[in-house]
C-alpha atoms as one frame of an Amber mdcrd trajectory, in Angstrom:
protein
  16.322 -30.252  14.096  14.321 -33.399  14.055  14.936 -36.968  15.083  17.686
 -39.131  13.695  16.897 -42.490  12.151  19.077 -45.537  11.544  21.375 -45.242
   8.542  23.981 -47.519   6.963  26.248 -44.557   5.982  28.071 -44.353   9.309
  27.555 -42.865  12.751  25.251 -39.906  12.405  25.246 -36.964  14.768  24.148
 -33.331  14.753  26.998 -30.918  14.049  26.852 -27.279  15.027  27.173 -25.053
  11.984  30.342 -23.459  13.420  32.037 -26.901  13.538  30.907 -28.128  10.140
  34.233 -27.571   8.333  36.114 -29.457  11.043  34.688 -32.786   9.919  36.086
 -34.688   6.914  34.351 -33.791   3.653  35.027 -33.395  -0.056  36.732 -30.142
  -1.111  33.741 -29.296  -3.277  31.434 -29.625  -0.291  33.452 -26.986   1.545
  33.161 -24.618  -1.414  29.424 -25.309  -1.682  28.798 -24.753   2.050  30.797
 -21.525   2.088  28.853 -20.211  -0.900  25.565 -21.122   0.826  26.709 -19.183
   3.873  27.938 -16.056   2.061  25.876 -15.642  -1.089  22.468 -13.992  -1.156
  21.633 -14.872  -4.761  21.041 -18.116  -6.572  24.175 -19.723  -7.977  25.075
 -22.716 -10.122  28.100 -24.785  -9.153  29.882 -27.478 -11.194  32.517 -29.548
  -9.388  34.753 -31.873 -11.421  36.797 -34.587  -9.724  39.443 -36.938 -11.060
  39.334 -39.757  -8.573  39.344 -38.035  -5.201  40.960 -34.813  -6.467  38.922
 -31.689  -7.234  40.295 -30.460 -10.570  37.802 -27.817 -11.731  35.179 -25.573
 -10.235  32.735 -23.511 -12.275  30.336 -21.073 -10.771  27.526 -19.813 -13.007
  29.330 -21.266 -16.024  32.653 -19.515 -15.359  35.887 -20.902 -13.912  35.881
 -20.213 -10.195  39.138 -18.337  -9.538  39.093 -18.562  -5.730  38.809 -22.345
  -5.661  42.341 -23.023  -4.486  41.933 -20.661  -1.548  38.463 -21.877  -0.604
  39.264 -25.589  -0.889  42.189 -25.471   1.542
């Protein structure tokens, strides 16, 4: 909620939470948003990219095993 202001990052619009994953975003952003939606506790997330490719995900200092599934 709130009022939008001018921005040089593109055309801004409000997106309903249920449609959030339908817009283009980085793979790591999808993982982060899903964790925010499903986790009750605090978590630490490290996302490593090589160019535009997500190559490693660590959650709480451990390799995140579900990253291939979640990033699709």
